[in-house]
N, C-alpha and C positions, 0 to 999 in steps of 0.2 A: 436406467438408473433416473430417478428424481434429484433436481438440485435446487435447493432454497438458497438462491444470492441477497443476503439480508445487504442492505442497500445497491440496489440493483441500478438505482438511476443516477450514479455515480461514474466517474471516469473510470476506475477498476472495473465497477462490480457491470456494468453497458457492458465491457467487452468481456468481462467473464462471460455474463448472458448469451452474448451472438454466437462466442465460440464453443458455447457449450450445446447451443440450436445444432451448431456447423455439425456438431458431433453427434446429433444424434440423443441428445439427454433432454428430457420431460424439463422447462426449467423454468420455476417460479420464483420471477424477482420484485425486489419490495421497495415502496418510495414514499420519500416522508411530503410531497408533495409532487402535484406535477405526474409525471408519468415515467416509467422503464425508457417506453418508445424505441423495444427492440421488436421484430416480428419474429412471430413462434413462443413467446416470452410471455407468460401469465402474469400481470401485474398487481399486485396486492401493494392498500395502502398501508404503512406501521409506525409508529413512534416507538423507538428503542428504548426511549426512558421511562415505558410504561409495560411494567416486567409482566401483569396479566396479559395484557395483547399479547405481546411478546412471546410468550409459552402457551397463548388458544392457537394463534395461529399455525405456529408450527406443531402442534399436536393438530390441525387441520390438515394442514399439508402434508405430515407425514413424510417426508424427505427422508430421501439416503444420505445424501451429504447437505449439510449446511455451509455455504461461504458467508464466512462475516466479513465483511468490507466497511461496516458505515462510522463516520467519526466527523468532527465538527473539530476545528482548530481550536478555538475559541471555548468551548463548550464540553467540562470535564462532563456531567451526564451523560452527555450522546456515548462520547468517546470511551470512559471509563465504565460506569454502568450501562453503558447498552450492551459490551463486549462481554461483562459478565449476565446481563439474563439470557445474551444470547445463546453464551455459551450451558446455560442451566439448562433453557429448553430442548435444545439438539440431545445432553446427556437424557433427560426424560425421555425421550422419545427412539434412545438408542443410536441416533442418527451419525454418523462422523463428520467431523468440526474439520475448516481449516481455514484457520484465523489469522485474519494481515494484521500484521504487528510493524514497526517503524525502524529506520537507524535513529531517529529521533530520542528514542530510550536512553541512549548513550551519547555521555556530554562531550568526547572526543578526547584524542590520547594521538601520539606520535605512531604506534602500534595498531593494525589493523584489527578488526573486533572478531571473535571465532562465532560459532554457532551459541554457544552455551555462555557467554559471557553476561554475568549480572548487570540489571541497568544500574545507570547510574543519572538518572535526567538532571539536567542542569535549569528548566523552566517547566512551566506548568502543562502545557503539549505531552512533553516529554515523558511525565510523573503519570499520565492519564493513558498514555501509552502504555507504557508498566504497569499496568489492568492486565495486562498478558498474564500474570502472575496467579490471578484469581482464575484468567479463562483454563490457565496449567491445571491449577487447582480441583477445580470443577471438574474438568474432563481430562484425563492423565493421557489420554491415548489421542489428545489432538495435536493437528501438526500446526503449528504456531511460524508463520512466514516473517522474518522479519527482512526487510525493503526498504529501497529510497527512491530517491527524486525519478518518479514515473512521467515519461517520456512517449509521444506516441500524436495525431491529431487532435486538435481540441486540447491540448498539456497547461495548464495553469503554469508547470516550469518555463516551459516555450513563451510563452505569455509575457509570461516577469521578465527573459531576457530581454526579447523584443521591446519591453516598454525603457530597459536599461538602455537599448542600441540606441531607442531616441529619446535619454536623458532624461525619464517622468518615474524614471526609478532606480534605484542603485544594487549592485551584485558585491558581494562580498568576497575579497581576497583570500581571506582563510579559513573559510568551511566550506569542505571536502565532501563529495560525496560518489557513488558509486550506483549513476543515473543506469536505469532498464527501462527497457520498451515494451508500452503498455501490453501488447501481443504476447510477448516473450512472458513477462508475468501472467498475466490470463492462462496460457497455455501450464506454465510449472504449477500454478493451484487447480488446477482441474487435473493435473496429472497427480498430483498429490492425493485429490479427490477420490482416484481411483485404487489409492494406495495404502500400505497399513503404516508409513512411516507417522511416527510418532515425537514430539518436541520440538526443538525451537531450529530450523532452519534456516540460514542466511543466502536470500534469494534475491542479488544483484549483479548491476552488468559489470564486467569484466574492469572496465578503465574509473581511476579513482581521479576526481578532475574538482577543482575549485568552481563554485559559481562563477564567479568572472570567466572563467577558462572557458567554462560551458555557453557563455553570454559571445564569446570570441567565434563558438566552432557553430553557434546558432548563426550569427552574421556569415559564415562564409559561406554553410549550407545556404540560406535564402539569398543572397546576394545582397549582401545587409551592409553601411557602412560605420563601420567600427568604431570610430574616431570620435564621437561622442557617448563613448559606453560609459558610464558612469560609475565608478568602485569605490569602495573603500572599505575596510575592516571593520569586524563587532563591535568592537571598542570602542573606536574612533565614532560607532554610530550612538553609542552608550546602551546599546541592549544583549541581552545575553542568551545566545544561542549555543546549539552544538559545536563544537569547530572542526577538528579533523575527525570525522567517524567513515571511516575504513573499514566497507562489512567484506573477508573472508567468505566468500561463495565456495569454497573448493569443494566440501560434502555435498550442496545440491548439484556440484556442474556433474560430480562423477554418480549423480543416483538420479538423476532427470534428462531423459530424453532433451528437454527440448535447452535450444542452445541458448547461453546467455550472453548475447551479443554487448558489448560495450561501444560507447558513448561517441567514439570516434567511429567506430563502424556504423552505426545509425546515421547520424548525421556528415558522413562524406560526398 
């Protein structure tokens, strides 16, 4: 199977590339600058905001599956328009599409979010990720993966916790997520690439923790002093962010062979 990983130089995209090669797939990974840097992967430069360039590359590669992971937190054109461009190009060549979305498209509530709950964004990034609706309209057969904080070696989430433990950043006590290991997520994505599953699917870890709790788990895991951990609430910080966003990944747990480990197991 030929797999095109759009955003192959990113944290998740690079892991999908690595595990795809290990599984015996022919993998092409895109990057905007730098390189994918994974042995066995053919790297191609791509600007996902350039619709014509996306269509041309996908038509040239002719992948069986496209895994779409590109995003830039503060850039609507990359996160929203780029997603739509990739979906259109994949549909034009009849490729299977696995699109990576986010729990950030929800605003937060006391009860967990089901796979098919509609977006309820409270900030610009969440609204950009809610552009998954355009992906779904373009390709009803696509798998749209809603995931959470991604952990693993080199994770920005782990680095943020380290910064907060050193007193150089703050973690919110009122922002809850279901962190997932990058390798678990990559394996789940590749499983979906080989399946016919269509529609929305929550793929997140089994444990819900606040960002502050995640910081304490990181401190325990790496033997760091937690006494200096800086915490606050989103309201006190004067920022608008998703609050209690717990994803119910029961459907994925029943569908996938990949076990979606919880953060307490990951950082034990």
